[in-house]
C-alpha positions in Angstrom: 145.1 159.2 90.5 144.6 155.7 90.9 141.8 155.5 88.9 139.9 153.2 91.4 136.6 153.5 93.2 136.3 154.4 96.7 135.2 152.6 99.5 133.9 153.3 103.3 135.4 151.1 106.0 136.6 150.8 109.3 139.4 149.1 111.0 138.0 146.5 112.8 139.6 144.8 116.2 136.6 143.7 118.0 133.5 143.0 117.6 131.5 145.3 120.1 132.7 148.7 121.7 132.3 147.1 125.0 135.4 144.9 124.2 137.8 147.6 123.9 139.1 147.1 127.2 139.9 143.6 126.3 141.5 144.9 123.6 143.7 147.0 125.7 144.3 144.0 128.0 145.2 141.7 125.4 148.1 144.3 123.5 149.3 144.7 126.8 149.6 141.1 127.3 151.5 140.8 123.7 153.3 143.7 124.1 154.7 142.1 128.0 154.0 145.4 129.6 151.3 147.0 132.5 148.4 149.5 131.1 150.0 152.2 132.7 153.2 152.1 130.3 151.3 150.7 127.0 152.3 152.5 124.1 149.0 154.4 122.5 149.9 153.5 119.2 150.0 149.7 120.5 145.9 150.0 120.7 143.8 150.6 118.0 140.7 152.9 119.1 137.9 152.9 120.6 135.4 153.2 117.5 137.5 150.0 115.8 134.5 147.5 116.1 132.3 145.9 113.8 129.7 148.4 113.2 126.2 147.5 112.0 125.5 149.1 108.2 123.3 151.6 109.6 126.1 153.1 112.2 129.0 152.8 109.5 126.8 154.7 107.4 126.6 157.4 109.8 130.5 158.0 110.0 130.2 158.5 106.3 127.5 161.2 105.7 129.9 163.0 102.8 130.4 159.8 100.7 127.6 157.9 100.0 129.3 156.5 96.6 132.0 154.9 98.9 128.9 153.2 101.1 127.4 152.0 97.9 131.0 150.5 96.5 131.6 148.7 99.8 128.2 147.2 99.6 129.1 145.9 96.4 132.1 144.1 97.5 130.5 142.4 100.4 128.1 141.5 97.9 130.7 140.1 95.9 132.3 138.2 98.6 130.0 135.0 98.6 131.3 131.4 97.9 130.3 127.8 98.2 132.9 126.5 99.9 132.6 122.7 100.2 134.2 120.7 103.3 133.3 117.8 101.7 136.2 116.7 99.4 139.5 115.3 100.6 142.5 117.5 99.1 145.3 114.9 98.3 149.0 115.3 97.2 149.9 114.8 93.8 153.0 112.1 93.1 154.9 113.6 90.7 152.3 114.8 88.5 150.8 111.5 88.0 147.4 110.9 86.7 144.9 108.6 89.2 145.2 106.0 87.0 149.1 105.6 86.6 149.5 106.5 90.5 147.0 103.5 91.4 149.2 101.3 88.7 152.6 102.3 90.4 151.1 101.8 93.8 149.9 98.4 92.9 153.3 97.5 91.7 154.9 98.5 94.5 152.6 96.5 97.2 153.2 93.6 95.2 157.1 93.9 94.8 156.8 94.5 98.9 154.2 91.5 99.5 156.8 89.3 98.0 159.8 90.6 100.3 157.8 90.5 103.3 156.4 87.0 102.6 158.0 85.4 99.9 155.4 83.1 98.1 152.1 85.2 98.1 149.1 82.8 99.9 145.3 83.4 99.0 145.2 85.1 102.4 147.5 87.8 101.6 146.7 88.5 98.0 142.7 88.6 99.2 143.7 91.3 102.2 146.0 92.9 99.7 143.2 93.4 96.8 140.7 94.4 99.5 142.6 97.4 100.8 143.5 98.1 97.4 140.0 98.5 96.0 139.1 101.3 99.0 142.6 102.9 98.3 141.5 103.1 94.4 137.7 104.6 95.2 138.8 106.9 97.7 141.2 108.6 95.5 144.3 107.4 98.4 146.9 106.5 95.9 148.9 109.6 95.7 148.8 109.7 99.7 150.3 106.6 99.7 153.2 106.7 97.4 153.9 110.4 99.0 154.3 109.0 102.5 156.5 105.9 100.8 159.1 108.5 99.5 159.3 110.3 102.5 159.6 107.1 104.5 162.4 105.8 102.2 164.2 109.1 103.3 165.7 107.2 106.0 166.7 103.5 106.6 164.9 103.2 110.4 161.5 104.4 110.3 158.2 103.0 111.9 154.8 103.8 111.3 152.1 103.8 113.5 148.4 104.2 114.8 145.9 102.9 113.1 147.9 103.1 109.6 149.7 99.8 111.0 146.2 98.2 110.3 147.0 98.4 106.4 148.8 95.7 104.4 149.6 98.0 101.9 151.5 100.2 104.6 153.4 97.1 105.8 154.1 95.9 102.0 155.7 99.7 101.4 157.7 99.4 104.3 155.4 102.7 106.1 155.1 100.3 109.2 156.7 96.7 110.4 153.8 94.8 112.1 152.3 92.3 109.7 148.4 92.9 109.8 147.3 89.6 109.2 149.4 87.5 111.8 148.2 90.2 114.5 144.6 90.3 113.1 144.4 93.8 112.8 141.4 96.0 111.8 141.7 97.6 108.4 138.5 99.5 108.6 139.8 101.2 111.4 142.2 103.3 109.5 140.2 103.2 105.8 136.8 102.3 105.0 134.5 102.9 102.1 131.8 105.0 104.2 134.7 107.3 105.6 134.4 111.0 104.8 137.2 112.5 107.1 140.7 112.0 106.0 142.6 109.4 108.2 146.0 110.3 108.4 149.9 108.2 108.6 151.9 108.8 111.6 155.8 108.2 110.9 158.4 107.9 113.3 161.9 108.8 112.8 165.2 109.3 114.9 164.7 112.3 116.8 168.3 113.9 115.5 167.0 113.1 111.9 163.5 114.5 111.5 165.0 117.6 111.0 166.3 116.6 107.9 163.0 114.6 106.6 160.7 117.7 107.1 163.8 119.5 105.1 163.4 117.4 102.5 159.7 117.6 101.8 159.7 121.2 101.3 162.9 120.8 99.1 160.9 118.6 97.3 157.2 120.1 97.4 158.0 123.8 97.8 156.5 126.1 100.5 154.1 126.8 98.1 152.5 123.0 98.0 153.5 122.1 101.4 153.0 123.5 105.1 153.2 122.5 108.8 150.3 122.5 110.9 149.6 124.9 113.6 148.6 124.4 117.5 146.4 127.4 118.5 147.3 128.4 121.9 144.6 130.3 123.6 144.3 131.5 127.4 143.3 129.2 129.6 141.4 130.6 133.1 144.0 130.7 135.4 146.5 131.7 133.0 144.5 134.7 132.3 144.1 135.8 135.5 148.1 136.1 136.2 148.3 137.7 133.1 145.9 140.3 133.8 147.5 140.8 136.9 150.5 141.5 135.3 149.1 144.1 133.5 147.6 145.5 136.0 151.2 146.2 137.7 150.4 143.5 140.4 153.8 142.6 142.2 154.8 138.7 141.2 154.7 137.6 145.1 151.3 138.7 145.6 150.0 136.8 142.1 151.5 134.1 143.4 149.7 134.3 147.0 146.3 134.8 145.2 147.1 132.3 141.9 147.1 129.3 145.3 144.0 130.7 146.7 142.2 130.4 143.1 143.1 127.4 142.8 140.9 126.2 145.0 137.8 128.7 143.8 136.2 126.6 140.9 136.4 129.9 139.0 135.6 127.5 135.6 131.5 127.5 136.7 131.4 131.1 137.0 129.8 133.7 134.5 131.8 136.1 132.8 130.2 140.0 132.8 130.8 143.1 131.2 134.1 145.1 133.1 132.5 148.3 134.4 135.2 150.1 133.8 138.2 150.8 131.3 141.3 149.8 132.5 143.3 152.2 131.1 141.6 154.9 132.8 142.2 153.8 136.3 144.7 155.9 138.2 147.9 154.2 139.0 147.5 153.9 142.8 144.6 152.2 141.7 146.4 150.0 139.8 148.4 148.5 142.4 146.2 146.7 144.8 147.1 144.8 148.3 145.9 141.9 150.2 145.0 143.3 153.4 145.7 140.4 156.1 147.3 137.7 153.9 151.2 137.3 155.0 153.7 135.1 153.4 153.6 132.1 155.4 149.8 132.5 156.7 147.5 129.6 155.8 144.6 130.8 153.6 141.2 130.4 155.4 138.5 128.0 153.7 136.5 129.9 150.4 133.2 129.8 150.2 131.1 126.7 147.8 130.6 127.5 144.2 127.9 129.3 142.9 127.3 125.9 140.9 127.6 123.3 143.4 124.0 125.0 144.5 122.5 125.4 141.1 118.9 126.3 142.8 120.3 129.5 145.0 122.9 130.3 142.1 124.5 133.7 143.4 125.6 136.4 140.9 128.9 137.2 140.2 129.4 140.2 142.3 128.0 138.6 145.2 130.1 135.5 144.9 133.3 137.4 144.5 132.4 139.5 147.7 131.7 136.5 149.7 135.0 135.1 148.4 136.9 138.5 149.0 135.6 138.3 152.8 137.3 135.3 153.1 140.5 135.9 151.3 140.9 139.3 152.2 140.7 140.2 148.6 141.1 143.8 147.9 140.1 146.0 145.0 140.5 145.6 141.7 141.1 141.7 141.9 137.4 141.1 141.9 137.4 143.1 138.3 140.8 141.5 136.8 139.1 138.0 137.2 135.8 139.7 135.8 138.3 140.1 132.8 140.2 137.2 133.1 136.8 135.0 132.6 136.1 136.7 129.4 139.7 136.2 128.4 139.4 132.5 129.0 139.7 130.8 125.4 140.3 133.4 123.5 143.1 133.1 121.2 147.3 133.7 122.2 149.3 132.8 119.3 150.2 130.0 116.8 153.2 127.2 117.4 154.0 124.4 115.4 152.3 121.1 115.7 154.5 118.3 116.7 154.9 116.6 113.8 151.9 117.5 111.2 152.3 118.6 107.8 150.0 118.7 104.8 150.6 118.8 101.3 148.3 119.8 98.1 148.7 119.5 94.4 148.9 123.3 93.5 148.7 126.3 96.2 148.3 125.8 99.8 146.7 129.4 99.9 143.9 128.1 98.2 142.3 126.1 100.9 143.9 127.8 104.2 145.5 130.9 105.2 149.8 130.9 105.6 151.9 132.4 107.7 155.7 132.2 108.4 156.6 130.6 111.2 159.9 131.7 112.8 161.9 128.6 112.0 161.0 130.0 108.4 158.7 127.5 107.5 154.9 127.9 106.3 152.5 127.0 108.8 149.0 126.9 108.3 146.6 128.8 110.8 144.5 125.8 111.2 145.0 123.0 114.2 144.9 119.4 113.1 141.1 119.2 113.7 140.4 122.0 111.5 142.8 120.7 109.0 140.7 117.4 108.9 137.1 119.3 108.7 138.5 121.2 105.7 139.7 118.2 104.0 143.2 118.2 104.0 145.1 114.9 104.4 147.7 115.3 107.3 151.1 113.4 107.3 152.5 113.2 111.0 156.6 113.2 110.9 157.6 112.6 114.4 160.8 112.4 116.3 161.4 109.5 118.4 164.7 109.1 120.6 164.2 105.0 121.0 164.5 104.8 116.9 167.9 106.4 117.3 169.0 104.3 119.7 168.1 101.1 118.3 169.8 102.7 114.9 173.1 103.5 117.3 172.8 100.1 118.9 172.6 98.3 115.5 176.0 99.8 114.7 177.4 99.1 117.3 176.5 95.5 117.2 178.0 95.7 113.4 181.5 97.2 114.5 181.7 95.0 117.1 181.0 91.8 116.2 180.5 92.0 112.7 177.0 91.1 112.5 174.6 93.1 110.6 170.9 93.1 111.2 168.0 94.2 108.7 166.2 96.5 111.0 163.1 96.1 108.8 162.7 92.4 108.5 164.4 92.2 112.2 161.9 90.1 114.4 162.6 90.1 118.0 159.5 89.1 119.3 161.1 85.6 118.6 164.1 85.9 121.0 163.6 84.4 124.4 165.9 86.7 126.5 163.9 89.6 125.1 160.5 88.1 126.0 162.1 87.4 129.7 162.7 91.1 129.8 158.8 92.1 128.9 157.7 89.9 131.1 160.0 90.9 134.3 158.8 94.7 133.1 162.4 95.5 132.5 160.9 98.0 129.7 162.5 101.2 130.5 163.7 102.9 127.9 161.3 101.2 125.4 159.1 103.4 123.8 155.5 103.6 124.9 156.1 100.9 127.6 158.7 102.3 129.9 156.2 104.0 132.4 156.0 102.6 136.0 152.5 101.8 135.3 153.3 99.7 133.0 156.2 97.9 134.2 153.8 97.1 137.3 151.2 95.6 135.4 153.5 94.1 133.3 155.1 92.3 136.3 151.4 91.5 138.0 150.5 89.7 134.7 153.5 87.1 134.1 154.3 86.6 137.5 150.9 85.2 138.3 149.8 83.3 135.5 149.8 79.7 135.6 152.7 77.6 133.7 150.3 76.1 131.5 148.8 79.6 130.2 152.4 81.2 130.4 153.7 78.8 127.9 150.7 79.1 125.5 150.5 83.0 126.1 151.8 85.7 123.2 154.1 87.8 125.0 154.0 90.4 122.3 149.7 89.9 122.0 149.7 90.6 125.8 152.5 93.6 125.7 150.0 95.4 123.2 146.7 94.7 125.7 148.9 95.7 128.5 149.6 99.2 126.6 146.0 99.8 125.9 144.7 98.9 129.5 146.8 101.6 130.8 145.1 104.3 129.1 142.5 106.0 131.3 139.6 105.1 129.1 140.3 101.2 130.0 142.2 101.1 133.3 139.2 100.5 135.3 139.1 97.0 133.8 143.0 95.9 134.7 142.2 93.7 138.1 139.1 91.6 136.1 141.8 91.5 133.0 144.6 90.0 135.0 142.6 88.1 136.8 141.0 86.5 133.9 144.2 86.2 132.3 145.6 83.8 135.1 142.5 81.6 134.2 140.0 83.1 136.3 136.2 82.4 135.0 133.7 84.7 132.9 130.9 84.9 131.2 131.3 86.4 128.0 129.3 89.5 127.3 127.0 87.7 124.5 127.6 85.2 122.1 127.1 87.4 119.1 130.8 89.0 120.2 132.2 86.3 122.1 134.7 85.6 118.9 135.5 89.5 118.8 137.2 89.6 122.4 138.4 85.9 122.5 142.2 87.6 122.9 141.2 90.1 124.8 139.6 87.6 127.8 135.6 89.3 126.7 136.9 92.8 127.6 137.1 96.0 125.3 140.4 96.9 125.3 141.1 98.3 121.8 138.9 101.2 120.2 138.5 98.9 117.3 136.6 96.9 119.9 133.7 99.2 120.2 133.2 99.0 116.6 133.2 95.4 115.9 131.1 94.8 119.2 128.8 97.8 117.8 128.7 95.8 114.3 128.6 92.5 115.8 125.6 92.9 118.8 123.6 95.8 117.3 123.9 95.2 113.5 126.2 98.6 113.0 127.8 99.0 109.5 131.2 99.0 109.3 130.8 103.5 108.8 128.8 103.8 111.6 130.7 101.4 114.1 133.8 103.4 113.0 132.1 106.7 113.5 131.3 105.4 117.0 134.7 104.7 117.9 135.9 107.9 116.5 133.2 110.2 118.4 134.1 108.3 122.0 137.7 110.0 121.4 136.2 113.7 121.2 135.6 116.5 124.2 132.1 117.4 123.6 130.4 113.9 122.4 127.7 113.5 124.9 125.1 115.1 121.8 126.1 112.6 119.2 126.1 109.9 121.6 122.7 110.0 122.2 122.0 109.4 118.4 124.1 106.2 118.6 122.8 104.9 121.7 119.5 104.7 120.3 121.0 103.1 117.2 122.7 100.6 119.5 119.5 100.2 121.4 117.1 99.2 118.8 119.9 97.3 116.5 120.7 95.1 119.4 116.8 94.5 120.8 116.3 93.5 117.2 118.5 91.0 117.4 117.2 89.5 120.5 120.0 90.7 123.1 118.2 91.9 126.6 118.4 94.8 128.0 120.2 94.5 131.1 123.2 93.2 128.4 122.6 96.4 126.4 123.2 98.7 128.9 125.9 96.7 130.3 127.8 96.6 126.9 127.3 100.0 126.2 128.6 101.0 129.7 131.7 99.5 128.9 132.1 101.2 125.4 132.4 104.3 127.3 
């Protein structure tokens, strides 16, 4: 009737037939029910797996023409998908030259607003940045962000975008990159292939209105929120599997406490030996034979990974664990299932602020679905978005900006004094400086943690008067906020000693000037790139890539190549082996 040729296929819900029990478990988790009460229609059939061609052919012996059509479709589903191109939004349908001309005009207008008369230093910096922006095709992106920021009178751009004088002149950021010696190449450089993103804070109660503006301006066809892909962590998987087996909550809690002492992450997952749905109801309700509510559990056996030469099989390990903890069946079976569910996708949620805008149709580049809030959300998370060349803008809600807004309004109402948020400079106020030096920063975004406040007190209390008089309060505040990070906090005591006037030997004369403001210690991510450039002759691009790799989770393999380049480059510049090793260790 439709005159369409038939095709032969089956529903595919899992890769191998052995994954059918996991499919049942996941469906029970999704329906928040037990396996025994899972509706039959909630699961697919056991044969709904990804069959290879030979097996699929055998399922349709009566329709060879349909099989042939399936092969034709598969052969036509070939495409060359390039992930090397950056996909920029388009600002008001301007051509690239017109967009760049407009950006240039806006930048110089903003520069005169920020600086008054323009010095050669300012002009050279602007031209250098505009040249990179033009060559990389980022003019549209800056104009789009500028338009978004102008919808709110109080915003704060942060992250690497603060190193750009173009961002500063447009009012996207409020920190002068020349005054504070910020490294533009950290944000954008000619050799950078992955798209940078601009993070902009808005008062928390204005942020939703900004997102609404973006969708009103570009529509759900061109704009979408970035997703978070939520997966099952191991211990959460254990709890979920136990729930669908019908284990009482109190028992799950007891065993979960025991399993926190069991290094499950090192155990090998094995295929389940049974199909959970085929278990009798009586066997789906295990008991702990000896554990009581107030009984302290006995010691668990050593993890097999702690003895790599005598690694035990999962079965024997679980038997041993059961012997020590009195775990009854089917807990070992449930743990095996949980190990296989570890890392499995569970559901999408919205990223805290990421949004992408494309020049045409978002569905050309990424799968899209509609979130519960009614906004389109792409199915990729932030790293996948970046890898695909989509340029992300982070629109974030910040409570401190709302407090500042309300405080400025109260000052205007009660004193008649109107303070311009964009040009106001509290860093020159002695009382503000004193509060920072005393660590009285509760309520100040990013610097209110107990560790930060304690370090501020320690730094300024013990500093000699002559050094204290010369010190830049804001510069030290920025250093302190970076030292508190886990990657840098091992240098805290040494930094304080040096800041108080303690003698130290620079890492090497080639990088002495690079680290002068941090007293010879690598504090910032930019320091890694600058030291690699100065000591080992890295290009700007390689230095920035090294900096970026260090922030990734799985970095060791790629780091080996950069370590070799670092060692060879430093040796070629006459740096001794001990210094090379010491500096490389500090970058880690």
